[in-house]
C-alpha positions in Angstrom: 12.1 -53.4 11.3 11.3 -49.5 11.6 8.1 -48.2 13.0 8.5 -44.7 10.9 9.1 -44.0 6.9 9.8 -41.0 5.1 7.8 -41.3 2.2 9.0 -38.1 0.3 10.5 -34.4 0.4 9.7 -31.4 -1.5 10.5 -27.8 -1.7 8.0 -25.7 -2.4 8.0 -21.8 -3.8 4.8 -20.4 -2.4 2.8 -17.1 -2.8 3.8 -15.0 -0.1 0.1 -14.2 1.0 1.0 -11.1 3.4 3.9 -9.3 2.0 5.5 -6.2 3.4 6.5 -4.3 0.3 6.7 -0.9 2.2 10.5 -0.5 1.8 9.7 0.5 -1.6 7.9 3.5 0.0 9.4 6.8 0.4 7.9 9.8 1.4 10.0 12.8 0.3 9.7 16.7 -0.9 11.2 19.4 -2.3 12.6 22.0 0.1 11.7 25.7 -0.7 15.8 26.1 -1.5 15.1 23.3 -4.6 16.9 20.6 -2.4 15.6 17.0 -1.9 13.9 16.1 1.9 13.4 12.7 2.8 10.4 12.3 5.0 10.2 8.7 5.7 11.9 5.7 3.6 13.2 2.3 4.9 15.8 2.9 1.9 16.7 6.5 1.9 17.8 9.2 3.8 19.1 12.7 3.6 22.0 11.6 4.3 21.9 9.7 1.0 21.2 13.0 -0.6 24.5 14.4 0.6 26.4 11.5 -0.2 25.0 10.2 -3.9 23.4 13.4 -4.8 19.9 14.9 -5.0 19.7 13.6 -8.9 20.8 9.8 -8.1 18.8 9.3 -4.8 15.3 10.9 -6.8 16.2 8.3 -9.5 16.1 5.5 -7.5 13.0 6.6 -5.4 11.6 6.7 -9.3 12.5 3.4 -9.7 11.1 2.1 -6.5 7.9 3.8 -7.5 7.7 1.8 -10.6 8.5 -1.5 -9.1 5.8 -0.8 -6.7 3.4 0.3 -9.1 4.7 -3.4 -11.0 4.2 -5.6 -8.1 1.4 -8.5 -8.8 1.7 -7.7 -12.9 6.2 -8.8 -13.3 7.2 -9.5 -10.1 5.7 -10.7 -6.4 6.5 -12.0 -3.0 7.3 -15.7 -2.7 8.4 -18.1 0.1 10.1 -21.2 -0.1 9.8 -24.2 2.5 10.9 -27.7 2.5 8.6 -30.3 3.4 8.5 -34.1 3.7 5.5 -36.9 4.1 6.3 -39.3 6.8 4.4 -42.3 7.7 4.2 -43.6 11.5 3.3 -47.4 11.2 0.0 -48.4 12.6 -0.2 -52.1 11.8 1.7 -54.2 9.0 0.0 -52.8 6.0 -1.0 -49.1 6.9 0.7 -45.5 7.8 -0.5 -42.8 9.8 0.9 -39.9 7.5 1.9 -36.8 8.7 3.9 -33.7 6.7 6.8 -32.2 8.6 8.3 -28.6 7.3 10.9 -26.2 7.6 10.0 -22.9 8.9 10.2 -21.0 5.1 11.8 -17.9 4.6 9.6 -15.6 3.1 9.7 -11.7 1.6 11.7 -13.0 -1.6 11.5 -11.2 -4.7 10.0 -13.4 -7.5 12.0 -12.2 -10.0 15.3 -12.2 -7.7 18.7 -14.2 -8.3 18.1 -17.6 -9.1 21.4 -18.6 -7.0 19.5 -16.8 -3.6 16.7 -19.4 -4.7 19.4 -22.6 -4.5 20.8 -21.1 -1.6 17.2 -20.8 0.4 16.1 -24.2 -1.1 19.3 -25.8 0.5 18.9 -23.4 3.8 15.3 -25.3 4.1 15.9 -28.7 3.0 19.0 -28.9 6.0 16.3 -27.1 8.1 13.9 -30.0 7.6 16.9 -32.5 8.0 17.4 -31.4 11.2 13.3 -31.6 11.9 13.5 -35.2 11.1 16.7 -35.9 13.3 14.6 -34.6 16.2 11.8 -37.2 15.6 15.0 -39.8 15.5 14.7 -40.7 11.8 19.0 -42.3 10.9 21.2 -39.7 8.7 20.7 -43.2 6.4 17.0 -43.0 6.0 17.4 -39.0 5.4 20.0 -39.4 2.9 18.1 -42.0 1.3 15.3 -39.9 1.3 16.6 -36.7 0.3 17.9 -38.4 -3.3 15.0 -37.4 -5.0 13.4 -33.9 -4.1 10.6 -33.0 -5.8 10.0 -29.1 -6.6 6.5 -27.1 -6.5 5.6 -24.2 -7.3 2.3 -22.3 -5.7 
C-alpha cells in the first residue's frame, strides 16, 4: 500500500498580473534632415532603419503603438503552468492534500499561436512530472495520473 497518491493534474492559463509590455514602446524622433532616429527601443535600432528603410520601421513602430493601445481590450499577457493535487496518507481514510506546481512560463501574448500554447503546456507538464519524481512518485503513478489532465482558464 502506498502512502501517497496523485489525485488530479491541471494545466492552467492564468492572467499575468504584472506583465512587461515595454518591448512595444519606442522613443524616436525625426532629425532635421528628415531621417528617423531611434532613441530607445527594445525592438528597433538605427541599424534597422538602414537595413529595412525608414518607412518600414515607422510602420512597425505604429503597429506596436496600436497593439499597446489595444492591450487589455483585444489581448492580454498570460502565463501557463501545470499543477497537481497530491495526498499524503494520514490514516486509513484520510489524506493531507498538497498542491505541487511547475514553475510556469509568463509573458505569453493571449492571442498568440495555439501551437506555441500546446508546446508550452507540454513543457510545463513535463516539468511537473520531474517535480513528482523528486517526491518519489513512480513512473507508473505519474503516467496514470497524467492520462486525464484538466484545463483551466483564469
